[in-house]
C-alpha positions in Angstrom: -11.8 -41.1 27.1 -10.4 -40.7 23.6 -12.1 -42.8 20.9 -10.1 -45.2 18.7 -10.7 -42.8 15.8 -9.2 -39.9 17.7 -6.2 -42.0 18.7 -5.6 -43.0 15.1 -5.8 -39.3 14.0 -3.5 -38.2 16.7 -0.9 -40.9 15.8 -1.2 -39.9 12.2 -0.5 -36.3 13.1 2.4 -37.4 15.2 3.9 -39.4 12.3 3.6 -36.4 10.0 4.9 -34.0 12.6 7.9 -36.2 13.5 8.7 -36.4 9.8 8.6 -32.6 9.5 11.0 -32.4 12.4 13.5 -34.8 10.7 13.3 -33.0 7.4 13.6 -29.6 9.1 16.7 -30.8 10.9 18.2 -32.3 7.8 17.6 -29.3 5.6 18.8 -26.7 8.1 21.7 -28.7 9.6 20.0 -28.8 13.0 19.7 -31.4 15.8 16.2 -32.9 15.9 15.4 -31.2 19.2 16.4 -27.8 17.7 14.1 -28.4 14.7 11.4 -29.4 17.2 11.8 -26.1 19.0 11.6 -24.1 15.8 8.5 -25.8 14.5 6.7 -25.7 17.8 7.4 -22.1 18.7 6.4 -21.1 15.1 3.0 -22.7 15.7 2.6 -21.0 19.1 3.6 -17.6 17.7 1.2 -18.0 14.8 -1.6 -19.0 17.3 -0.9 -15.9 19.4 0.1 -18.0 22.4 3.6 -16.4 22.7 4.9 -13.2 21.1 8.3 -14.5 20.1 10.8 -17.3 20.8 14.6 -17.4 20.9 16.4 -20.7 21.1 19.1 -20.6 23.8 20.0 -23.9 25.3 21.8 -24.7 28.6 21.9 -28.2 30.0 23.7 -29.3 33.1 22.9 -33.0 33.8 24.2 -32.9 37.3 21.8 -31.1 39.5 19.0 -31.2 37.0 19.3 -27.8 35.2 18.0 -27.1 31.8 16.5 -24.3 29.6 15.9 -24.4 25.9 14.9 -20.9 25.1 12.8 -17.9 26.1 10.0 -15.7 24.6 12.0 -12.6 24.0 13.2 -9.8 26.2 10.3 -9.2 28.7 10.8 -5.4 28.4 10.3 -5.5 24.6 7.3 -7.9 24.8 5.6 -6.3 27.8 2.2 -7.8 28.3 1.1 -5.1 30.8 2.2 -2.1 28.7 4.3 -0.6 31.6 8.0 -0.1 32.1 7.6 -2.2 35.2 5.6 -5.4 35.6 6.8 -7.6 32.8 6.3 -11.3 32.2 9.5 -13.5 31.9 8.7 -16.6 29.8 11.1 -19.5 29.6 10.9 -22.7 27.5 12.0 -26.2 28.3 11.7 -29.2 25.9 10.9 -32.8 26.4 11.4 -34.3 23.0 11.0 -38.0 22.3 12.8 -39.7 19.4 10.3 -42.7 19.6 8.2 -43.5 16.5 5.1 -44.0 18.7 3.5 -41.5 21.0 4.9 -41.7 24.6 3.0 -40.6 27.7 4.2 -37.6 29.8 3.4 -38.5 33.4 3.0 -36.1 36.2 6.4 -37.1 37.5 7.9 -36.4 34.1 6.2 -33.0 33.9 7.2 -32.0 37.4 10.8 -33.0 36.7 10.9 -31.0 33.4 9.6 -27.8 35.2 12.0 -28.4 38.1 15.0 -28.3 35.7 14.0 -24.9 34.2 13.1 -23.6 37.7 16.6 -24.5 38.8 18.1 -22.6 35.8 16.0 -19.5 36.8 17.2 -19.8 40.4 20.9 -20.1 39.4 20.6 -17.2 36.9 20.0 -14.9 39.8 23.2 -16.1 41.5 26.2 -14.0 40.5 28.6 -16.8 41.3 26.8 -19.1 38.8 27.0 -16.5 36.1 30.7 -15.9 36.7 31.5 -19.6 36.2 29.9 -19.6 32.7 31.7 -18.9 29.5 30.8 -15.3 28.5 30.3 -16.3 24.9 27.9 -19.2 25.8 24.1 -18.9 25.3 23.6 -20.1 29.0 25.5 -17.0 30.2 23.6 -14.7 27.7 20.2 -15.7 29.0 21.2 -15.7 32.6 22.5 -12.2 32.2 19.3 -11.0 30.6 17.2 -12.6 33.4 19.3 -11.0 36.1 19.2 -7.6 34.5 15.4 -7.7 34.0 14.5 -9.3 37.3 13.5 -6.1 39.2 10.9 -5.5 36.4 9.4 -9.0 36.4 6.2 -9.5 38.3 5.3 -12.9 36.8 7.1 -15.9 35.3 5.6 -18.2 32.7 7.2 -21.6 32.1 6.4 -23.4 28.9 7.0 -27.2 28.5 6.9 -28.2 24.9 6.8 -31.9 24.2 5.8 -34.4 21.5 4.6 -36.7 24.2 1.0 -37.0 25.3 0.2 -35.6 28.7 -1.4 -38.2 30.9 -5.2 -37.9 31.2 -4.8 -38.1 35.0 -2.9 -34.8 35.0 -5.2 -31.8 35.2 -2.4 -29.2 35.1 0.0 -27.6 37.6 -1.1 -25.0 40.1 0.8 -21.7 40.1 3.5 -21.3 42.7 5.6 -18.4 44.1 9.3 -17.7 43.5 11.0 -14.8 45.1 7.8 -12.9 45.3 6.8 -13.6 41.7 3.9 -15.7 40.6 5.0 -18.7 38.5 2.5 -20.2 36.1 3.0 -23.4 34.1 1.9 -24.2 30.6 2.2 -27.6 28.9 2.0 -28.0 25.2 1.9 -31.7 24.3 1.3 -33.4 21.0 -2.5 -33.1 21.4 -2.2 -29.4 21.9 -0.2 -28.9 18.7 -2.6 -31.2 16.8 -5.5 -29.0 17.9 -3.9 -25.6 16.9 -2.9 -27.1 13.6 -6.4 -28.5 12.9 -8.8 -26.7 10.6 -6.3 -25.1 8.3 -4.1 -23.9 11.1 -6.8 -22.0 13.0 -6.1 -21.5 16.7 -8.0 -23.7 19.1 -11.3 -21.9 20.1 -11.4 -20.3 23.5 -14.6 -19.7 25.5 -15.0 -16.7 27.8 -17.7 -17.6 30.3 -18.8 -14.5 32.3 -20.6 -16.6 34.9 -17.2 -17.7 36.1 -16.7 -14.2 37.5 -18.2 -12.4 40.4 -20.5 -10.0 38.5 -21.7 -12.8 36.2 -23.3 -12.4 32.8 -23.0 -8.8 31.4 -25.9 -6.6 30.3 -26.0 -5.8 26.6 -27.9 -4.3 23.8 -28.4 -5.8 20.3 -27.2 -2.9 18.1 -27.9 -4.5 14.8 -31.0 -5.8 13.0 -32.2 -9.1 14.5 -31.9 -10.8 11.1 -28.4 -9.6 10.5 -25.9 -12.2 9.4 -23.2 -10.6 11.7 -25.1 -9.3 14.8 -23.5 -6.6 16.8 -23.8 -6.2 20.6 -23.0 -3.3 22.8 -22.0 -3.9 26.4 -20.0 -2.6 29.3 -17.5 -5.2 30.8 -16.6 -4.6 34.5 -12.9 -3.7 34.6 -12.0 -6.5 37.0 -13.7 -9.1 34.8 -11.8 -7.9 31.7 -8.5 -8.0 33.7 -9.1 -11.5 35.0 -10.1 -12.7 31.5 -6.9 -11.3 30.1 -4.9 -12.7 33.0 -6.3 -16.2 32.1 -6.1 -16.0 28.3 -3.3 -13.5 27.6 -2.2 -12.9 24.0 -4.8 -15.4 22.7 -7.4 -12.7 23.1 -5.6 -10.4 20.8 -6.0 -10.8 17.0 -2.5 -11.7 15.8 -2.3 -9.5 12.8 -2.5 -6.3 15.0 0.3 -4.7 16.9 -1.2 -5.4 20.3 2.0 -5.3 22.4 2.0 -1.5 22.3 4.4 0.1 24.8 2.6 2.1 27.4 4.5 5.2 26.7 2.2 6.9 24.2 0.0 9.9 25.2 -3.1 7.6 24.9 -1.6 5.0 27.1 -0.5 7.5 29.7 -4.0 8.9 29.7 -5.5 5.4 30.3 -3.2 4.8 33.2 -3.9 8.2 34.7 -7.7 7.7 34.5 -7.5 4.3 36.0 -5.4 5.6 38.9 -7.1 9.0 39.6 -10.6 9.0 38.1 -11.8 5.4 37.6 -15.5 6.3 37.8 -15.1 8.3 34.5 -13.1 5.6 32.7 -16.2 4.5 30.7 -16.7 8.1 29.5 -13.1 9.0 28.8 -12.0 5.7 27.0 -13.0 4.5 23.6 -13.3 0.9 24.9 -12.7 -2.2 22.9 -13.9 -3.8 19.6 -14.2 -7.5 19.6 -15.4 -10.5 17.6 -16.8 -13.8 18.6 -17.6 -16.9 16.6 -20.6 -17.7 18.8 -22.5 -16.0 21.6 -24.8 -17.3 24.3 -27.3 -14.9 25.8 -30.3 -14.8 28.3 -33.2 -12.4 28.2 -34.6 -11.7 31.7 -36.5 -9.0 33.5 -33.5 -6.7 33.5 -32.9 -7.2 29.8 -30.5 -9.0 27.5 -27.3 -10.5 29.1 -24.3 -12.1 27.5 -23.5 -15.3 29.2 -20.4 -16.5 27.2 -18.5 -15.8 24.0 -16.9 -18.5 21.7 -13.4 -17.7 20.4 -13.6 -14.1 21.7 -11.0 -11.8 20.0 -10.1 -8.2 20.9 -9.3 -6.7 17.6 -9.0 -3.1 18.7 -8.3 -1.9 22.2 -5.3 -4.1 23.1 -3.7 -1.2 24.9 -6.8 -0.6 26.9 -7.1 -4.2 27.9 -3.4 -4.4 28.8 -3.6 -1.2 30.9 -6.6 -2.4 32.8 -4.8 -5.7 33.5 -1.7 -3.8 34.7 -3.9 -1.8 37.1 -5.4 -5.0 38.4 -2.0 -6.6 38.9 -0.7 -3.5 40.9 -3.8 -3.7 43.2 -5.7 -0.7 41.9 -9.4 -0.5 42.8 -11.4 -1.4 39.6 -14.8 -1.6 41.2 -15.9 1.6 39.4 -14.3 0.8 36.1 -16.4 -0.3 33.2 -15.1 -0.8 29.6 -17.4 -0.3 26.8 -17.3 -3.0 24.2 -18.7 -3.5 20.7 -18.8 -7.2 19.8 -19.5 -8.6 16.3 -20.5 -12.2 16.0 -19.1 -13.8 12.9 -19.5 -17.3 11.5 -16.3 -19.3 11.9 -15.9 -19.8 8.1 -16.0 -16.0 7.6 -13.7 -15.2 10.5 -10.4 -15.4 8.6 -11.6 -12.8 6.1 -13.6 -10.5 8.2 -11.7 -10.3 11.5 -8.6 -8.6 10.0 -10.8 -6.1 8.2 -12.7 -5.2 11.4 -9.4 -4.8 13.1 -8.2 -2.4 10.4 -11.4 -0.3 10.2 -12.1 -0.2 13.9 -8.7 1.0 15.1 -8.7 4.6 16.2 -6.6 5.0 19.3 -3.2 4.1 17.8 -3.1 4.3 14.0 -2.3 0.8 12.7 -0.7 0.8 9.3 -1.8 -1.5 6.6 1.4 -3.4 7.1 -0.2 -4.9 10.2 -2.8 -6.5 8.0 -0.3 -7.7 5.4 -1.1 -11.4 5.4 -3.6 -11.1 2.5 -1.7 -8.5 0.5 -1.7 -9.3 -3.2 2.1 -9.5 -3.0 1.7 -12.7 -1.1 -1.0 -14.0 -3.4 1.3 -13.5 -6.4 4.3 -15.2 -4.6 2.0 -18.1 -3.8 0.9 -18.4 -7.4 4.5 -18.3 -8.7 5.4 -21.1 -6.2 2.7 -23.3 -7.6 3.5 -22.8 -11.3 7.3 -22.2 -11.6 9.4 -25.4 -11.7 12.9 -25.3 -10.4 15.8 -26.5 -12.7 16.9 -30.0 -12.1 19.8 -30.4 -9.8 22.8 -32.3 -11.2 22.1 -36.0 -11.1 18.4 -35.6 -10.5 15.8 -36.8 -13.0 12.7 -35.0 -11.6 11.9 -31.3 -11.4 10.4 -29.9 -8.2 8.8 -26.6 -7.0 9.4 -24.3 -4.0 6.2 -24.2 -1.9 5.3 -20.8 -0.4 3.0 -21.0 2.6 1.0 -17.8 2.4 -1.3 -19.4 5.0 0.6 -21.2 7.7 -0.1 -25.0 7.7 -1.2 -25.0 4.0 1.6 -27.4 3.1 0.2 -30.0 5.5 -3.4 -29.2 4.6 -2.9 -29.9 0.9 -1.8 -33.4 1.7 -4.5 -34.1 4.4 -6.8 -36.0 2.1 -4.4 -37.5 -0.4 -4.0 -41.2 -1.0 -0.5 -42.5 0.0 0.5 -42.6 -3.7 -0.7 -39.1 -4.3 0.9 -37.9 -1.1 4.2 -39.4 -2.2 3.9 -37.6 -5.6 3.1 -34.4 -3.9 6.2 -34.8 -1.7 8.4 -35.3 -4.8 7.0 -32.2 -6.5 7.1 -30.1 -3.3 9.9 -31.4 -1.0 9.5 -30.4 2.6 13.0 -28.8 2.5 11.6 -26.5 -0.3 8.9 -24.9 1.8 9.0 -21.4 3.3 6.6 -19.1 5.1 5.9 -15.3 5.1 8.3 -14.7 8.0 10.9 -16.9 6.4 10.7 -14.9 3.2 11.0 -11.7 5.1 14.2 -13.0 6.7 15.7 -14.2 3.4 15.2 -10.8 1.8 15.9 -8.4 4.6 19.5 -9.8 5.1 20.2 -8.4 1.7 19.7 -4.8 2.8 21.1 -2.1 5.1 18.7 -3.4 7.7 20.1 -6.9 8.0 20.5 -6.6 11.8 16.7 -6.3 12.2 16.4 -10.0 11.3 18.1 -10.6 14.7 15.3 -8.9 16.5 12.9 -11.7 15.8 10.5 -13.0 13.1 7.6 -10.7 13.9 9.6 -7.5 14.3 11.5 -8.2 11.1 8.2 -9.1 9.2 6.6 -5.8 10.3 9.6 -3.8 8.9 9.6 -6.0 5.8 5.9 -5.4 5.3 6.3 -1.6 5.3 9.1 -1.8 2.7 7.2 -4.1 0.4 3.9 -2.2 0.6 5.7 1.0 -0.4 7.4 -0.8 -3.3 4.2 -2.4 -4.4 2.4 1.0 -4.6 5.3 2.3 -6.6 5.4 -0.5 -9.2 3.7 -4.0 -9.0 5.6 -5.0 -12.1 8.9 -5.4 -10.2 7.5 -8.4 -8.5 7.6 -10.9 -11.3 9.0 -14.3 -12.0 12.6 -13.0 -11.8 11.8 -11.6 -8.4 10.4 -15.0 -7.2 13.4 -16.9 -8.5 15.8 -14.4 -6.9 13.9 -14.9 -3.6 14.4 -18.6 -3.8 18.1 -18.2 -4.6 18.4 -16.1 -1.4 16.8 -18.9 0.5 19.3 -21.3 -1.0 22.1 -19.0 0.1 20.6 -18.5 3.6 20.5 -22.3 4.1 24.0 -22.7 2.8 25.2 -20.0 5.2 23.7 -21.9 8.1 25.6 -25.0 7.1 28.9 -23.1 6.5 28.7 -21.2 9.9 28.3 -24.5 11.7 31.3 -26.0 9.9 33.7 -23.2 11.1 36.3 -24.1 13.7 35.2 -21.4 16.0 31.5 -22.6 16.1 30.2 -24.3 19.2 26.9 -26.3 19.2 24.0 -24.1 20.2 26.0 -20.9 19.7 24.4 -17.9 18.0 24.1 -19.5 14.5 21.1 -17.3 13.6 22.9 -14.1 14.5 26.0 -15.1 12.6 24.0 -16.0 9.5 22.1 -12.7 9.3 25.1 -10.6 9.7 27.3 -12.7 7.4 24.9 -12.3 4.5 24.5 -8.7 5.4 28.3 -8.2 5.2 28.3 -9.7 1.7 25.5 -7.4 0.6 27.3 -4.4 2.1 30.5 -5.3 0.3 29.0 -5.9 -3.1 26.7 -2.9 -2.8 29.7 -0.7 -2.1 31.4 -2.0 -5.2 28.2 -1.4 -7.2 28.2 -5.1 -7.9 25.6 -7.9 -7.3 25.7 -11.6 -6.5 24.5 -13.6 -9.5 21.2 -14.9 -8.1 20.1 -16.3 -11.4 23.1 -18.6 -11.4 22.2 -19.8 -7.9 18.6 -20.5 -9.2 19.8 -22.3 -12.3 22.2 -24.5 -10.3 19.9 -24.8 -7.3 22.9 -24.6 -5.1 25.7 -22.2 -4.0 28.9 -22.5 -6.1 32.3 -23.0 -4.5 33.6 -19.4 -4.9 30.4 -18.0 -3.2 30.7 -20.6 -0.5 34.3 -19.6 0.2 33.2 -15.9 0.4 30.5 -16.8 2.9 33.0 -18.6 5.1 35.4 -15.7 5.0 32.6 -13.2 5.8 31.4 -15.3 8.7 34.9 -15.3 10.3 34.9 -11.5 10.3 31.4 -11.4 11.7 32.3 -13.8 14.5 35.0 -11.4 15.7 32.5 -8.5 15.9 29.8 -10.6 17.6 32.1 -12.1 20.2 33.4 -8.7 21.2 30.3 -6.6 22.1 30.6 -2.9 22.2 30.8 -0.9 25.5 27.6 -1.3 27.5 26.7 -4.7 26.0 27.5 -8.0 27.7 24.7 -10.0 26.1 25.7 -11.2 22.7 22.2 -11.9 21.4 21.2 -8.3 22.3 24.4 -6.9 20.8 23.5 -8.6 17.5 20.2 -6.8 17.4 21.8 -3.3 17.5 22.5 -1.0 14.6 25.8 -0.2 16.4 26.8 -3.9 15.9 25.7 -3.7 12.3 27.8 -0.6 11.7 30.8 -2.5 13.2 30.2 -5.4 10.8 30.1 -3.0 7.8 33.6 -1.8 8.7 35.0 -5.3 8.1 37.3 -5.6 5.1 37.7 -9.3 4.1 40.2 -10.0 1.4 37.8 -11.3 -1.2 39.0 -13.9 -3.7 39.4 -12.1 -7.1 37.9 -15.1 -8.8 34.6 -14.6 -6.9 34.6 -10.9 -7.7 34.6 -11.8 -11.4 31.4 -13.8 -10.8 29.5 -10.7 -9.7 27.2 -8.8 -12.0 27.5 -5.0 -12.6 24.8 -2.5 -11.8 24.1 -2.0 -15.5 23.7 -5.8 -16.1 21.3 -6.1 -13.3 19.3 -3.0 -14.2 18.9 -4.3 -17.8 17.6 -7.7 -16.4 15.2 -6.0 -14.1 13.7 -3.7 -16.7 13.2 -6.7 -19.1 11.5 -8.6 -16.3 9.2 -5.6 -15.4 8.0 -5.5 -19.0 7.2 -9.2 -19.0 5.4 -8.9 -15.7 3.4 -5.9 -17.0 2.0 -8.0 -19.8 1.2 -10.8 -17.4 -0.4 -8.4 -14.9 -2.6 -7.0 -17.6 -3.9 -10.4 -18.5 -4.5 -11.2 -14.9 -6.4 -8.0 -14.3 -8.6 -8.5 -17.4 -9.3 -12.1 -16.4 -10.4 -11.0 -12.9 -12.6 -8.2 -14.3 -14.3 -10.5 -16.8 -14.8 -13.3 -14.4 -16.5 -11.0 -11.9 -19.4 -10.5 -14.5 -21.8 -7.7 -15.2 -23.8 -8.3 -12.1 -20.9 -7.6 -9.8 -20.0 -4.4 -11.6 -23.6 -3.3 -11.6 -23.7 -3.6 -7.8 -20.5 -1.6 -7.5 -22.0 1.1 -9.8 -25.2 1.2 -7.7 -23.2 1.5 -4.5 -21.3 4.4 -6.0 -24.5 6.4 -7.0 -24.4 8.4 -3.7 -20.6 8.3 -3.4 -19.4 9.7 -6.7 -16.7 11.7 -5.0 -14.9 8.4 -4.4 -14.1 7.8 -8.0 -13.0 9.8 -11.1 -14.8 10.3 -14.3 -12.3 8.0 -16.0 -13.1 5.2 -13.6 -16.8 5.7 -14.0 -16.5 5.5 -17.7 -14.6 2.2 -17.5 -17.1 0.9 -14.9 -19.9 1.5 -17.4 -18.0 -0.7 -19.9 -17.7 -3.4 -17.3 -21.4 -3.4 -16.5 -21.9 -4.5 -20.2 -19.4 -7.4 -20.0 -22.1 -10.0 -20.5 -23.1 -8.2 -23.7 -19.7 -8.5 -25.1 -18.2 -5.2 -23.9 -14.7 -6.2 -22.6 -12.5 -3.6 -20.9 -8.9 -3.6 -22.2 -6.0 -4.8 -20.0 -5.1 -1.2 -19.0 -8.8 -0.4 -18.2 -9.0 -3.6 -16.2 -5.9 -2.5 -14.2 -7.7 0.7 -13.4 -10.8 -1.2 -12.1 -8.7 -3.5 -10.0 -6.9 -0.6 -8.4 -10.2 1.2 -7.9 -11.7 -1.7 -6.0 -8.6 -2.0 -3.8 -9.1 1.7 -2.9 -12.9 1.4 -2.4 -12.4 -1.5 -0.1 -10.7 0.9 2.4 -13.7 3.3 1.9 -16.2 0.7 3.1 -17.3 -0.8 -0.2 -18.9 -4.2 0.7 -18.1 -5.7 -2.7 -14.7 -7.4 -3.2 -13.3 -8.4 -6.5 -11.5 -11.4 -5.1 -14.6 -12.6 -3.2 -17.3 -12.4 -5.9 -18.9 -15.7 -5.0 -19.7 -14.6 -1.5 -21.0 -11.3 -2.8 -23.3 -13.1 -5.3 -24.7 -15.3 -2.6 -25.4 -12.3 -0.4 -27.2 -10.6 -3.2 -29.4 -13.7 -3.8 -30.3 -13.9 -0.1 -31.4 -10.3 -0.1 -33.6 -11.0 -3.1 -35.2 -14.0 -1.4 -36.1 -11.9 1.7 -37.8 -9.4 -0.5 
């Protein structure tokens, strides 16, 4: 039974979350339930529970039919890695407008699931689809379900609610529908509270091997007994691994890695062939998996060491192996002779956020994973975060107080920074950083990608768009870091302001219907404006938008005009496409949008900036940022101290081939920092870039983690 303290904490979280919903709805011109969907699914995607989410609502009060969205095209987000055998995931909401937490009873839960089950049943009926308006979201989703049904082997139904599931309800047993297994997943207010607790970390999961037929698995301790991160080698029976994945799904797979790899690569085909034709040699032929755990429970008996259970087990490399074994299990293959080798590193929870992505990056060998997949801690994001904490926005007309735009480099940090503030300080924080002026990494990727020739990729979902964005930014960062200065940050915020305004403008058009393709219209509308100005070698004046903190009337009219033309393209899909949301994701659709020729208002065209004007501004901003970067580099190098640079120098004694003579010379200067020998800003930049490169070559010392390094060095000395 929950304690009074737990109940109070949960109600406090509910109050904050409900306020977030209201503010999200107000700032993005949404209904409260729509904002609830966006916030909840963002948390679930971030926690690795679902791969994607698209809001697509259909409600028919008579007959009890409802759906609020789905988790992406099952063929694109294929959990098994095969062309057949997909998982169809649908979402239904039960959102309460009450200020106090309400209870979700078993009867409520069953009724909610029944509504979405009814929609699924009707979707497969051609007469139902024929009665729907072709341009309606309900038709779109029904068409997608019908077209994918032969490939679906399993259905997952998600109920998202801000109510509290009754303690008497232990869950809902899987059922069967048209030969497919149907599983039910309820995410109530307690569930969202738990995955947002501890700085947004996912709720720990426990893999208990004793729950499976072959029990605890035999293992070897491959590291020193006194190691701070012990490493175990084991062989997990194929059927056990498949059943573990069947239970936990995407939560086993570290979210920064592309784990939903299509089973069409040569490696994947080889895995499938071995499982089907030569299972006894699977252990020999396959590289196995690399995993981490935040805790391990073992026994030591007559037959040696055995792993009993793992706390928060994460498969950081080998996602395709796991998915392929699971696919073989689901199609009834004999896995009795299949064993999967596994290397498991045990990491303290407080170090997991830093080390798990690094283990993922260095361990991956079967499918090359680019550094874009580990982009969350890239210095680009660190710089954007720093700008967001230091740059004040101009006052809006009629406002007396300045504010800032809060960039969430780590999801949940906006809420975390207020967790322990007094009511007065919390209010002050809210005035300085209004909820409507927050944005995440995936938001930023969306705001910037629409201003490019890849605007249509935004319609493919947050994660796919972010992956594309990460590749582009990383290349640009390597070319010149100085282009990402204060001007860049202000322009990014201006693009967010324009994006938000476009959402409002689209909803206000006469042709817009509630719940109808707003996101697709917005992305392509801004894309059309970019394409038009780009073709004229002109640019929207983002600095003016930043200075005004709003979109001016002429730009607003241009957005409305562009949206009208985009609407005509969207509502008339090209040959071979009946599903509007899928049509909006295609380059063919984007090419049709680019052919639009709106009659732009000459007054708006006069507001645009020329290529030469923008180029001059950009070059000046780069010079300013170059000076600032030099100061930042020098500060980081000096703060690290002589001891840090001495350790790096000692580590390089047997690895001189990794650095140049110039770098070694500057390193010798840094070793004498405590004696007053200070590297210049240019020399400091060389050292910072050297450390970034050495990190990929296995250097254990990190310039941005010097305190941890110092503590490790001190511990080693105590052992001696």
